C-alpha positions in Angstrom: 101.8 125.6 94.1 100.8 122.1 93.7 98.8 119.9 95.9 97.7 116.8 97.2 95.5 115.1 99.6 94.9 111.7 101.6 91.7 111.6 99.6 93.5 111.6 96.6 95.6 108.8 97.6 91.8 106.6 99.0 92.6 107.2 102.7 88.8 108.3 103.4 87.9 109.8 106.7 90.8 112.6 106.9 90.5 116.1 105.1 94.6 117.1 105.1 96.1 118.3 102.0 99.1 118.9 101.2 101.1 121.7 99.7 104.2 122.5 97.9 105.9 124.5 94.7 107.2 121.2 93.2 105.9 118.0 92.9 108.4 116.2 95.2 107.8 118.8 97.8 104.4 117.7 97.8 104.9 113.9 97.7 107.9 114.3 100.7 104.7 116.3 102.6 102.1 114.1 102.5 104.9 111.1 102.9 105.0 113.1 106.0 101.9 113.4 107.0 100.6 109.2 105.8 103.4 108.1 108.4 102.7 110.1 111.5 99.3 109.8 110.9 98.2 106.3 108.6 101.2 103.9 109.3 98.7 101.3 107.7 98.2 103.0 104.7 102.2 103.6 103.7 103.0 99.4 104.8 100.2 98.6 102.7 100.8 100.9 99.9 104.6 99.3 100.8 104.1 96.1 100.7 102.0 96.4 97.3 104.5 98.0 95.5 107.1 95.5 96.3 104.9 92.5 95.5 103.9 94.4 91.9 107.2 94.9 91.6 108.2 91.4 91.9 105.4 90.5 89.1 106.7 92.5 86.7 110.5 91.6 87.3 109.1 87.9 87.3 107.5 88.7 84.1 110.5 90.2 82.1 112.3 87.9 83.0 110.7 84.8 82.4 109.4 86.6 79.1 113.8 87.2 78.1 115.0 84.9 74.7 117.4 84.1 73.2 118.1 85.2 70.0 
């Protein structure tokens, strides 16, 4: 059994703990809860993730050299 709580993801004041048999399942369960109860966290996380991904991609593109 796997578990993941809102507090593990730095969502204070929420005691919710998702439990499931697999890592993917527990992620899905917590995501469903967070989507319903903490939409601001989902919005912030997705925006941050996309921004970080864009920065990493830009750094990779800048580092590629012709040899």
